[in-house]
C-alpha positions, 0 to 999 in steps of 0.5 A: 499500499506505501509503495502505490501510494508513494508512486502515486504521489510521483505521478502527480508530482511529475505531472505538476512539473509538466504542467508548469511552464519554465521562467519567461526571460523575453520581458520589460518591467516597469515599477516603483523603486525604493532605495535606502542608501547607508540607513541614511537617506531614502530614494524613491523613483521608477525604474525600467528593467528587461531581458532577451533571450539571444537563443536558447541559453544567453540573454541580455539585461538591462535596468535603469532607475530614476529616484529622487528626495528632497533633503533640509540642510540649515533650513533650506531644501536640496534636491537629490537625484539618484541614478542607476543603471545595469546592463549585462550578459547572461546565461540561464540553464534549465534544471527541472521543467519548471526552474532555471539557474542563471549567472550575469556579468554586468556594467555597473553606473550609479550618479548622485546628483545635488542640486540647490538654488539653480546650482548642481553638482554630481559624482558618479561611479562605474564597475562591474558585477556578477550575479548567480540565482534561481527562477522557479514557477512553483505554480502556473501563476506564481514565479519566486526568485533569489539571487546573490550578488557582487559589485564592485565599483569604488568599494565592493558590495556583496548581497541577495535579492528576492522576488515574487511575481503573480502572472494575471495572464501569459502576458502580465505580472505584478511583482514585489522585490526586495535587495539587500547589500552592505550599503544600499537595501531596496524594495520594488513594486513592478508590472512585467509585460512579457513578449 
């Protein structure tokens, strides 16, 4: 009897795994972003990101954000703009019908601009990054993902990111994400469009 129950369970699990598609890589995301730098300044704004498969396992990706914050300095308001950019090349490998592992090498750039009484000044930095992670369609309408990240600019940052996306249709999902590194914490709420 135990063998029959085990066999039936394995058949059900195998059937579910084949019923769930692999994660979608051809997409564009638009969303709200919030970033805390050094637990000191919080920026809010919007971003765009996307990825596109170049063949079966290689993909390109990019992300751009425009965030801002007003800071009081001696009774006056200083406008701060935070602009991160990431462009990369990645490889994905399916390890199950509904699970992909991936790795990305990226160019990273960030600019911080301060404006006050018509004057402005900015500082920027750039470097490279590596990330490795997993994306899984745990049910046909829910994707979970996680990654470990390393960025080397003026200083190096290591961290992680997690996200969940709920698919309303094959072409549209809404998701939320959280990332944390040595000096930067981020949250996101995004709408994703798949093609």
